[in-house]
N, C-alpha and C positions, 0 to 999 in steps of 0.2 A: 188321664188314667185310662188303661185299656178296658174295653167292655168284656163282660163274661160271655162265654159261649158254651155250647154243649153238643155232643154227638146226637145224631138222629138214627132212626132205624132203617135208613135207605140201604139198599144192597151195596155191600162193600166194593164189589167189582165195578159198579157204576161210578162210585166216587173215585176209585183209583184210576179208572179210565179218563175221568175228567182231569185228574192231577197230571196224567201223562200228556194230555193235550196242552195243559198250562205250561209244562216244561218245554214242549215243542214250540210254543209261541214266545218263549223267553230268550231275548237276545240282548246282551248287556255289554257294556265296555269292559275291556280286559284289565289286567292288573295295573294298579297305579302305585308308583313308588316315587318318593321324593324326600326332600330334606325336611319338610314340615307338612302337617296336615292343614289344608286351607279350605275355605269355603269356595263354592263354585262362582265363577265370574258373574253369572246372572243373579246371584243372591246377594242381597245387601245385608250387612251386619245389623243386629238389633242394637239400638243405641242404649247407652247406660241411662239409668234413671236421672230425671232432671234434678237441678239443685233443690227445687221446692219439695220434690218427693223425698230427697235425702234428709231435708230438714224435718219433714213430717216423721220420718223413721226415727230420727234422734230424739223426738219428743215422746215416743211411745214408752209405756212403762218398762222399767228395767227388768230384763229376764235373768234367771240364774245363769251363771257361766255354762257354756256348752261342756259336755262330758269329754273333754280332751285333756290328756295327762302325758307326762313323761315319766317313765320308770327308769331311774338311773341309780345304779349302785354306787355308794359313796365308800371307796376303799380307804384304808388307813395308809399312812406313809406317803411316799413320793407320788403314788398314783392318784391321790386325792385331787390334785390340781387339775387334771383333765376332766374329771367328773364335774367339778365345781365350775369349770369353764363351760361345760354344756348347760349347766343350770343357768349361767349368765346369758348364754345365747338364747335360751328359752325365754327368759325374762325380757330380753330385748325384743323378742318377736311377739311379746304380749301373752305368752303362755305361762301361767303362774300356778298350775295345778300339777303336783308331782306324786309319784309313788316311790318311796324309798324303803329298802329293807334295813331292819334294825335288829340287833340281837335281843333275845329274851333273857332277862337276868334271872337265872335259876338260883344263884347264890352270889354273895360278895356284893360288889358295887352295883346297886340298883339304878345308878345314874348313867351307865355306860351307853345307853340307847339315846341319850339326850345329845351327845356330841354331833352325830350326823344331822340331826334335826336343826341344831343351832347353826351348823355350817351352811346348810341350805337357806335358812332364814337370813343369815348374814349376806349371802350372795344375792338373794332376792327377797327383800323385806315384804313383798306382796305375796309370797309363796303360801299356798294352802297344801296340806300334805296328807296322803293316805299312807299309813305305816303298814308295811308288809313284815310280818313276824312269823318265824317258824317255831312250832311248838315241840319239836324233837328234843328229847333230853340230852344232856351232855354225856360224854363218854364215861365219866365217873359214875353217873346214875346207872348207865347200862351195865357196868361192871358190878355195881352193888346189888342189882336186882336180875339175876340170871333167868329166873323163871317168868319174868315179866316182859322179856324182849323176844323179838321175832326169832324163831328157830326154823331155819330152811336147810334141808339136807345139802351138804357140801358147801355151806356158806357160813362165814363167821358172823356172830350176832352184831348187828349194826344199827338196828332201829327198834323202837318200842312196839310191842303189841298193843293195838288200840283197845283190846279187851282187858288191859290191866287196870284194875281199880286204883292201884297205888299211883300209877302214872297219871290217871285222870284226877286224882286228888292233888298230886304235886303240881301238875300243869296249871290247874285253876289257881293254886296259890302263887305260882310264878306270874301268871297273867294279872293277878290282883296287884302284885307289887309293880308290875309294868304299867298298867293302865292308871293306877292311882298316882304313880310317879309322873306320868304325862300330865294328868289333870292338875297336879300340884305345881307344874312348871309354868313359866311364863309363855310357853309355846302353845298351851292347851287350846286357845281359841283359834288356832291356825290348823288344828288337826280335823281332817274331814271324816276319817274313819280308819278301818283296819282291814287288812287282808290276812287271813289266818291260814297258814299252810303247814304241811307236814308230810312225812314219808319221802319217797324218792323225788329228789329235786324239788321238794316242797309242794308237789302237785297231787298229794293224796293218792299216789299210785303204789299199790302193794306189789306190783310185779307179777311174774308168771308162776313163781314157786310158792306153794302153799305154806302158810305159817302153822307149824305143828307144836308150838310152845304150850306149856301147861295152861297159861293164861287164856290162849285162844281155844284150846279144847274146852275149858270151863265155859268160856263165852259162847261157843257154838252149842253146847249142851243146853245152856240156859235159853238160848234163842229157840232151839227145837221145842222145848217144853212150852214156851210162850206161844208158839205157832200151832203146835198140834194138840196141846192140852192133855190128851190121853195117850198112853202107850199104844193102845190098839190102833189109833189113827196113824201114828208113826209107822207101825208095823205094816199097816195096809199100803201106805204110800211108798214105802221102801221095798215092799215085797219080802221082808224078812220077819220071820215069826218071832225071833228072839231079840229084835231091836228094842233098845230101852234108852231113856233119857240119860241115865247115869253111866252108860257104857258106850254110847254112840261115839264113833271115832271120825276124825277128819279123813276124808278119802285119800288113798295113796295118789301121788302125782301121776297123771296120765303120761303114757308114752307119746311120742310124736304120731299124729294121725297119718295113716297111709293115704297118699295122694292128697285129695281135698275132702277127706271124710268130714262131714259137717256136725254130726250129733253124737252124743254119748250113747254107748250101748244101752239097750233097754234095761238090763239088769241093774245097772248102776246109775241110770239117768237121774232119778229123783234125789237120791242121796247126794250126788254131786251137785245137782242144781240147787239144792238146799244150802250146801256149803258156800257156793258162789253167791247166792242171794244174801246169805248172812254177811259175807265179806263186804258187800256193797252197803248193806243196811247198817252194819256197825259203824262203817266209815261215815255215813250220813248222820248217824246218831251222835257220834263224837263231834262232828262239825257243828251240828245244831246246839249241842251242849256248850261248846266253847263260845259260839256266837252269842248265845243268850247270856253267858257269864260276862262277856266283854260289854254287851249292851247294858247290862245291869250296872256295871261299874262305870262305864263312860256316859251313860244316859241314853235314853230311847232314841234320841235324834241322831246318835252316832251310827254310821252305816258300817256293816260288817260284810266282807266278801270272802269267797273261797275259790281257789283255783280248782274247779271241778266241773263235771259235765262233759267230758271229752267222749261223748257217746259214739260218735262216728269213728273216732280215731284209735281208741284203745283196742288193740288186737287181742289182748289177753282177757278172757272172761273173769280171771281172778284179780283184775286190776282194782276193783272196788269202785269203779266209776259209773255204776249202773243203778243208782238210787237218786237220780236227779229229781224224779217226781216226788220223792219224800221231802227233799230239801225245798222244792218249790212251794210246799204246803207248810213250811216251817218258818222260824223267826231268823231268816238270813236275808240280807238285802240284795245280794247279787253275786255274780260269778266272774271269774277272770279266765280267759283262755287265749293261747296263741293262735295265730293263723295256722291252718292245716299244714302239716309238714309234707303232705303229698301234693305235687303239682303247684308249688308256691312261687315258682320262678317267673321270669318275664314271659308274658303271654299265657301263663297258667291260670287256673281258677282261683287259687288262694281261698279254699273252702272253709266253711265253719267247722270247728271241731265238735260242736254239739248243737242241739235244737234250740238255738237262741230265741226263736220266736215264741216258744213255749214259755220262756221266762217272762216275756213281755205280757202274756196272757195273765200271769199271776202277779203282775206288778213288781217284778224283779228287774234289777239292772244286769247288764252283761257288758263287760269291758273287753274289747278285742286288743290283744297285745301284739303289736307290730314289732316283732324281733327280727326283722330282715337283717341279714348279714350285709352290712354296707361296704365291707372290705377295708374300712378305715382302721389303721393300726397306729397305736401310740408307742413311741420309743421313749421310755422314761430316761434314758441316758442323754438323748439330745433335746427331748421335748417336742420333737417333730411328729406330725400326723401325716400319714401317707396312704394312698390307695394303690392296689396293684394295677399296672398298666393295661391288663387285659380285662378289667372291670370298669365299664363306663358309668360315670356318675349319673347320666341321663337314664340308664336302665334301672338303677337303684331308685330314682325318683319316681319312675313309671310304676314300679312295684308298690311303692309307698302310696301312690295315688289310688291304685286299685284297692289296696287294703282300706284306705279311707272311705272310698265309696261303698265298699261292702258294709263297714260299720254304720255309715250314715243311712243307707237305704234300709237296713234292718233295725234301726232305732237303737244301736249299741253305742257304748262309749268306745274311745279309742285311746290307746297309750303307745307312743313310740318308746322303744326300749334300748337301753344299753345295759344289759343285765349284769355285766361284770365290771362296769366302769372302765372299759377299755378304749373309749374314744369312738365308738360306733357312730355317735351323733355329732361328732366334732367336725362339722362341715358348715361354714358360714352361708353357703348357697342353699343348704337344706332348710334352714329355719324360715326364710320368707315363704317358702312353699307350705310349711306347716302353719304359719300364720294365716295364709289364704284359706287353708282347710278349716281352721277354726272360725274364720269369718263366714264361710259357707254354712258351717254348723249353726251359727247364730241366725243366719238368714232363714234357714229351713226350720229351725226351732221357733222362730217368730211367726212363720206362716202356718205351722201345723198345730192342731189341737193336741194338747199334752197327752190325752188318753186315747188318741186315735189308733185303732188297730186295723192296719190295711187288710183288705179282703183279697186273698190270692186267687188266681185262676188254678194254680196247682199247689196242693199241700203235700209235701214229702214227709212221710211218717215213719218214725223209727221206734222200735219196741225195746225197752230195757229187759223185760222179763224173758223174752226169747234168747237173750244173750247167755242166760244161765244154762241153757240146753245145748249150746254150741261148743264145739271143740275150741274154737277161738284161734285157729291157725291164721297167720297174718294174711295168707292168700285169700281165705274165706272173707275176712273183714274188708280187705282192700277191694275185692271184686264187688261184693254185695253192697257195702256201705259207702266206701270212699269214692270208688269210681262212679257208681250210679248217683250219689250225691252230687258229684261234679258234672255229670251228664245233665242233671236237672238244672244246674246253674247255667248251663249253655243251651237250655231248651228254647229260650226266647220268649217266655211268658212269665207274668208275676208269679213268683214262688215263695213259699214260706216253709219253715222246717219245724215240725212238731213232734212231741211224744205221742205215742199211740194212746196212753192213758188220757191225755187231754182230748183227743178225738172221741174216745168212748164216753167221756163225761160231757160231751157237747160244749166244751169250752172254746173250741176253734171256730172261727167264722166259716160259713159255708164255702166250699170250693167247687170248681167244675170237674176237677180230676184229683184223685187221691193216688199218690205213688207210695205203695206199701213196700218198704225195703226189706223187712225181716219179721213179719207177723207170723213166726213159725209156731208159737205156742198160743193157741187160741181156743178157749172153751166155747161150748155151744151158745151160751148167753151172749158173750162178746161177739161171736160170729153174727148172731141175729141182730145185735145192735148196729154193727157195721152195715148190714144190709138195709136196715131201716134208715140210717143216715144217708146212704147212697140213693135209696128210693126217694126220700124226702127232698134231697137237693138235686134230683134228676142228674146225678153226677156219674162219672166213669171211675172205675177202679183199675189201676195197673198193679198187679200182684207179682212179686218177684220170687222165683225159685220154689219155695215150699210153704205157701201161706196156709195156716191152719193145720199143718202136718201133725202137730202134737196136740192132742186133746186129753182124753183119759189114756189113750194109747197113741202110738204113731202109725199113720197109714195114709196111702194115697187117697182113700176114700174121704178122709178129712179134708184134703185139698179140694177134691171135687165138690164137696159140700160148701166150701168157702168161696170158690171162684165160679161155681155153677157151670163148670166146664169139665167134662169127663176126663180124668187124668189117670195115667198108669205109671208105674215105677219100673225102670230098667232092672233086670237081674244083675246083681253085683254092682261093681263100679262101671261107669260109663263116661264117655268123652264129651265134654261141652264144647262150645264153639258152633256158631250157626251161620246161616246165610238167608238173605231176604228172598222171598218167593215172588214178589211182584215189583215192577218198577214204580218208583215214587218220586216225589219232589226232592227228597233229601238222601235217599239211598237208592242204589241201582239194583236191579234184579240180579240175584246171585252174589251180591256184595257180601263179604264175610264180616262178622262182628262177634263179640263175645270172648270168653276166656277159653283158651285151648288147654284144658286141664281135665284130669280124671276126678270125678266126683262120686261120692257114695253117701246117700242115695242120689240119683238123678231121675227126673220125671219127664214124661212126654205126654202129648195131648192126643186123645183118641176119641174124638167127638164130632160126628157128621153134622151136627147142628151148629158148630163153630166154624168161622172162617180162619183158616191158617194164614199167618203173615210170614212165618219163617220156619225153617227146619234145621235140624242138626246136620252138620256137614258130614259126620261119620256114619251115623245110623240112618239118616233120611227121615227120622220121625219129626212130627211137628213140634216145634219148640216155643212158638208164640201163636196165640189164637185170640179171636175176639167174638163176643156175643152181645147182641142187643136184646134187652128184655122188655116185654109190654109194659111193665111197671114204670119204665122211663129211665132206668139206669143201665149201664153197660159194664161189661167185665172183659179185661184184657189180661190174660194169664201169660207171663213170661217165665216159662220153666227154665229157659236159658239164664244161668246165674248172672251173666254180664249183659248190660243194656247200654249200647253205645249212644252218644249224643245224636247221631244221624238216625238211628232206629227209633229213639224216643221222639224226635221231631216228626218222624213219619207217622207214628201212632197218634200224636196230637193233631196232625193234619187230617187223619182219618176220623178222628173225633170232632173235626170242624172247629177246633180252637184257633183263635186268631193269633198266630205267631207274629211277633214284631219284626222278624227278619224274613226276607224272600230270597230264594236262590236265584243267583244271576249266572254268569258264565262260570263262576267258581262258587262252591258251597263253603261259606265261612261259618265256623262253629265257635263264635265268640262268647265269652262270659258276659251275661247281661243280667242285671239286677234291677228291680222295679220298686218304686214307692209312688204314692199319689203324685202324679204330674212330674215324675222323676224317672229317667232311665240312665243307668250306668252301664257303660260298655267298655270292656277290656279286650283288645284285639289279640287273637291267637296267631294271626298271620297278616301279612301286608296285602293291601288291595282295597277295592270299592265294594261295600256291602249296602244292600237296600233295606232301609228301615221304614216299616209301615206303621201308621198310627191309626187309632180308631176314630179319629176326628181331625179336622184342620186346626193346626196350632202354630203359634210362634215357637221356635225352638232356639234355645241358647245354651251354649256350653258354659257352665259355671266355672269350670276350671281354666277355660281360655275364652273370656267374654267377648273377644273380637271375632269369635266363630259362632255363626248362627244362621238360621234360615227362617224367614218370615212366611207365615201363611202356607204351611206345607202339610199335606196328608201323607206324602211319601217323599223320602229324600235319600239320595245316594251319598254315603259318607266314606271318604277316603281315609284309611288308617294304615299305620305301620305297625308291625308286631310290637306289642306292649303298650301301644297308645291307649289312653283312658280318656273317655268322654263322659262328662256328668251333664246330661241334657235336661234342662228345666223346660217343661211344656206349659204353654199358656194357651188354652183353647180359645179360638177366635170368639166364640159366643161370650166368653167371660170378659174379654177386652171390650166388645161392643156394648156390654151392659153397663160399663163404667161411664161416668160423666166425661164429656169430651175433653175437659180441661185436665183430666187425670191421666189421659192416655199418653204413654211415651211415644215420641215420634219414631217412625220406622224408616 
């Protein structure tokens, strides 16, 4: 495991001059390309454990099965055979845990959901199943309750309003028939739990357009009364002398923001933020209500999950996905989310949709859904399964390996998916790879304490509350949240992803650097709490774009108070996009980075006590600067909305944090994820990269056990684009402390 480090108060230019000298001294081999990644000739592979060790492992207490699943839709009719064939392939590979979607019986035959369960169990008698059920009412219910369904301008009613008490009563009754039917069946002992989904694609997404149905208006007014208590408090918050609980209206749909306008206008800000917060909170309230109902019916040991928590990914602030903190404190067992749909291809990051490490702090599960499009197509007429000639199976396997290592390192479950039962997983060569991944899960599970929470060097922090004050244009979210989230995954240090609320409540383990993505709404008390945490941990804060901009009102002075660097705001809209001011190890002087977009507002740094690291290309104003404080913490303000991987790595070098990668003749920006004595690397480009460790270790690739390096502190690793390495580190001192007869030969 890498050691923690922190920045000092030495002069920044002295440090950067040293960095330049190191670059001048670095001469490495050029690009390596080949058919396979191999170890270097002078390195001997680490040998497999001896037979006696294998026997000892087989005698250890039996652990629960690793959290590895297959999510396969079981269609009706002719298409069913291909899905059941995939179930059989999974069983042959030793994978017996499945997620299948089943219909919720609203009326009529309450046993219709039992058929797909029985078909899975007939195909794999060892199968254990999580049932995924959607709670949306049927079309007949929608037609019979016009005031209880979502009403969006220009759209036909298609889904229920979550504020409808009638639907909440009826769905509880439907769930009761469903769960009691499962319990009464012979399959009940094979049911592990339930996934409860609803709204768009079953993912609890309200979409971008506001629901103005009578049910939702009543729900919003009731929520306002619960929050504000007195009309005078509502009037003061909204700035409307005649605001009242019984007449409050859902805000009109906003127009498209000009350029990259970030925040609501001051006159409408709180009213609109209240409606968006209500939308997320009622979603969480419904999920918790249904989860509690299912657990009451099925038993407290039954696990209930929700497809929720897409905090990084959802562009629309009206999506309803910004009350994860409420769910983490409630009676739900976990969450399911796909791999990020941004940069998920070969060589890409394949980021997390939400702050999954916060779930672990609260004892909740998180299952990563690997719905990689494998290209496999089933032809029901011929029964043949084929893959397009321009899509290589090896590339698909490489992406699946990357997604597996992401789940493993972050302590998540993993489910490979064929969501429509179309044959995506009908590949005999795929399943032995899945079996190996399951085996690695078991090995790591046996070696790791069950409640261990890894301590990160960098904590990436995302705020739900600030989303309610944002326009939510997709460019805003992708630049500020998704792109910087992915830059952090390529930073080359142990990183975890948390909610701001968990940081403020001191739930997160101490980090050396905190990367605050969107702490735009920050009161004085919370600002002071963050400063105390940073001072106590002697940590660095990297603040993005507009930290603390909104308090009682919105101003650049609030940003200055948060980052403790004097900040000013451009008049009107301004152009982002920056360039580095000084040469570094990872970025060249004058090298451009950031988003070339118009923003309103946009900020710049005007502080002679801060050291500027970058400037805007158009205005020439300082866009990134750093200050070191005598209290022992440091502040890096990135007014530039976009932070590239190279610039982030450069900042971490200035803070003297130990990056695991060193620049050679080429600067590789690979995805790297870390757990205790584990490093997962997914190559963005082909070539040789230099990996540095904090101690001498034996290194072995768990995905390719014939690849390894004994007794290394630094090693050059050749990789092709899309290659994944899962490196197990065994520090030499740990080996030497073992009795001689237990050491594996090298």
